[in-house]
C-alpha positions as protocol buffer text, in pm:
chain_id: "A"
residue {
  index: 1
  type: MET
  ca { x: -1391 y: 65 z: -9047 }
}
residue {
  index: 2
  type: ASP
  ca { x: -1110 y: 316 z: -9066 }
}
residue {
  index: 3
  type: PRO
  ca { x: -795 y: 276 z: -8851 }
}
residue {
  index: 4
  type: LEU
  ca { x: -883 y: 558 z: -8610 }
}
residue {
  index: 5
  type: SER
  ca { x: -1226 y: 410 z: -8539 }
}
residue {
  index: 6
  type: GLY
  ca { x: -1054 y: 78 z: -8489 }
}
residue {
  index: 7
  type: ALA
  ca { x: -831 y: 234 z: -8224 }
}
residue {
  index: 8
  type: ASP
  ca { x: -1129 y: 390 z: -8043 }
}
residue {
  index: 9
  type: LEU
  ca { x: -1316 y: 61 z: -8041 }
}
residue {
  index: 10
  type: GLY
  ca { x: -1002 y: -120 z: -7927 }
}
residue {
  index: 11
  type: ASN
  ca { x: -981 y: 100 z: -7617 }
}
residue {
  index: 12
  type: PHE
  ca { x: -1337 y: 14 z: -7522 }
}
residue {
  index: 13
  type: PHE
  ca { x: -1282 y: -353 z: -7605 }
}
residue {
  index: 14
  type: GLY
  ca { x: -969 y: -381 z: -7388 }
}
residue {
  index: 15
  type: GLY
  ca { x: -1140 y: -219 z: -7093 }
}
residue {
  index: 16
  type: GLY
  ca { x: -1460 y: -416 z: -7143 }
}
residue {
  index: 17
  type: VAL
  ca { x: -1287 y: -752 z: -7165 }
}
residue {
  index: 18
  type: SER
  ca { x: -1075 y: -663 z: -6863 }
}
residue {
  index: 19
  type: GLY
  ca { x: -1385 y: -581 z: -6659 }
}
residue {
  index: 20
  type: TYR
  ca { x: -1559 y: -897 z: -6777 }
}
residue {
  index: 21
  type: LEU
  ca { x: -1264 y: -1115 z: -6675 }
}
residue {
  index: 22
  type: ILE
  ca { x: -1245 y: -946 z: -6335 }
}
residue {
  index: 23
  type: ARG
  ca { x: -1614 y: -1021 z: -6276 }
}
residue {
  index: 24
  type: ARG
  ca { x: -1545 y: -1384 z: -6374 }
}
residue {
  index: 25
  type: GLY
  ca { x: -1285 y: -1404 z: -6097 }
}
residue {
  index: 26
  type: TRP
  ca { x: -962 y: -1389 z: -6297 }
}
residue {
  index: 27
  type: ARG
  ca { x: -654 y: -1262 z: -6114 }
}
residue {
  index: 28
  type: SER
  ca { x: -526 y: -926 z: -6235 }
}
residue {
  index: 29
  type: ALA
  ca { x: -192 y: -1051 z: -6370 }
}
residue {
  index: 30
  type: GLN
  ca { x: -356 y: -1339 z: -6557 }
}
residue {
  index: 31
  type: ARG
  ca { x: -621 y: -1113 z: -6706 }
}
residue {
  index: 32
  type: ALA
  ca { x: -372 y: -850 z: -6817 }
}
residue {
  index: 33
  type: ARG
  ca { x: -142 y: -1111 z: -6969 }
}
residue {
  index: 34
  type: GLN
  ca { x: -420 y: -1249 z: -7188 }
}
residue {
  index: 35
  type: ILE
  ca { x: -518 y: -908 z: -7322 }
}
residue {
  index: 36
  type: VAL
  ca { x: -156 y: -810 z: -7386 }
}
residue {
  index: 37
  type: ILE
  ca { x: -101 y: -1134 z: -7580 }
}
residue {
  index: 38
  type: PHE
  ca { x: -414 y: -1064 z: -7786 }
}
residue {
  index: 39
  type: GLY
  ca { x: -290 y: -714 z: -7862 }
}
residue {
  index: 40
  type: GLY
  ca { x: 56 y: -833 z: -7960 }
}
residue {
  index: 41
  type: VAL
  ca { x: -76 y: -1100 z: -8194 }
}
residue {
  index: 42
  type: GLY
  ca { x: -322 y: -855 z: -8348 }
}
residue {
  index: 43
  type: VAL
  ca { x: -52 y: -600 z: -8427 }
}
residue {
  index: 44
  type: MET
  ca { x: 117 y: -869 z: -8635 }
}
residue {
  index: 45
  type: LEU
  ca { x: -165 y: -817 z: -8885 }
}
residue {
  index: 46
  type: LEU
  ca { x: 53 y: -539 z: -9023 }
}
residue {
  index: 47
  type: ILE
  ca { x: 283 y: -801 z: -9176 }
}
residue {
  index: 48
  type: PRO
  ca { x: 42 y: -901 z: -9457 }
}
residue {
  index: 49
  type: THR
  ca { x: 16 y: -537 z: -9568 }
}
residue {
  index: 50
  type: ILE
  ca { x: 359 y: -577 z: -9726 }
}
residue {
  index: 51
  type: PHE
  ca { x: 217 y: -827 z: -9974 }
}
residue {
  index: 52
  type: THR
  ca { x: -119 y: -659 z: -10032 }
}
residue {
  index: 53
  type: VAL
  ca { x: -205 y: -418 z: -10313 }
}
residue {
  index: 54
  type: ASN
  ca { x: -580 y: -391 z: -10246 }
}
residue {
  index: 55
  type: LEU
  ca { x: -641 y: -57 z: -10072 }
}
residue {
  index: 56
  type: TYR
  ca { x: -953 y: -180 z: -9890 }
}
residue {
  index: 57
  type: LEU
  ca { x: -771 y: -484 z: -9752 }
}
residue {
  index: 58
  type: ILE
  ca { x: -477 y: -269 z: -9639 }
}
residue {
  index: 59
  type: THR
  ca { x: -720 y: -34 z: -9463 }
}
residue {
  index: 60
  type: LEU
  ca { x: -891 y: -328 z: -9293 }
}
residue {
  index: 61
  type: LEU
  ca { x: -559 y: -476 z: -9179 }
}
residue {
  index: 62
  type: PHE
  ca { x: -448 y: -140 z: -9039 }
}
residue {
  index: 63
  type: ALA
  ca { x: -784 y: -99 z: -8862 }
}
residue {
  index: 64
  type: LEU
  ca { x: -756 y: -442 z: -8702 }
}
residue {
  index: 65
  type: ALA
  ca { x: -394 y: -377 z: -8603 }
}
residue {
  index: 66
  type: THR
  ca { x: -480 y: -43 z: -8442 }
}
residue {
  index: 67
  type: PHE
  ca { x: -778 y: -207 z: -8269 }
}
residue {
  index: 68
  type: SER
  ca { x: -543 y: -466 z: -8120 }
}
residue {
  index: 69
  type: TYR
  ca { x: -279 y: -210 z: -8029 }
}
residue {
  index: 70
  type: ALA
  ca { x: -534 y: 12 z: -7856 }
}
residue {
  index: 71
  type: SER
  ca { x: -670 y: -277 z: -7649 }
}
residue {
  index: 72
  type: PHE
  ca { x: -311 y: -366 z: -7559 }
}
residue {
  index: 73
  type: SER
  ca { x: -220 y: -10 z: -7462 }
}
residue {
  index: 74
  type: THR
  ca { x: -532 y: 29 z: -7247 }
}
residue {
  index: 75
  type: ILE
  ca { x: -414 y: -260 z: -7031 }
}
residue {
  index: 76
  type: ALA
  ca { x: -44 y: -168 z: -7056 }
}
residue {
  index: 77
  type: ASN
  ca { x: -122 y: 163 z: -6887 }
}
residue {
  index: 78
  type: VAL
  ca { x: -229 y: -21 z: -6572 }
}
residue {
  index: 79
  type: LEU
  ca { x: 35 y: -297 z: -6576 }
}
residue {
  index: 80
  type: PRO
  ca { x: 242 y: -138 z: -6295 }
}
residue {
  index: 81
  type: THR
  ca { x: -54 y: -157 z: -6057 }
}
residue {
  index: 82
  type: THR
  ca { x: -125 y: -512 z: -6171 }
}
residue {
  index: 83
  type: SER
  ca { x: 230 y: -622 z: -6096 }
}
residue {
  index: 84
  type: ILE
  ca { x: 218 y: -464 z: -5748 }
}
residue {
  index: 85
  type: GLU
  ca { x: -108 y: -645 z: -5677 }
}
residue {
  index: 86
  type: ALA
  ca { x: 38 y: -975 z: -5800 }
}
residue {
  index: 87
  type: ALA
  ca { x: 342 y: -937 z: -5571 }
}
residue {
  index: 88
  type: ARG
  ca { x: 127 y: -924 z: -5258 }
}
C-alpha cells in the first residue's frame, strides 16, 4: 500500500466507522472523540521512521500514518457541528 492509497482508504474508514457507531447509538461527541484519538495515535507511527532504514517498512509506516490522519481529518471537518449538537 502506498501512502496516497492509505489516505484514500483512511477517508472511507473514518466515515464508515462514524456511520457504524451512529447506527449503534453512540452520541456524536463520543463517536468523534474515539475516531480522533485513533487518528492521533496512528499518526505517531511516523516516529519509528527515524530509526528505520528499510524502504518498504518506511513506506508502510507512512501509509499507516496517512491512513490514520485521513480518518482523523474526515471527522475533524465535522467537529464544529458535533460540538453544537453536544451543547444542546
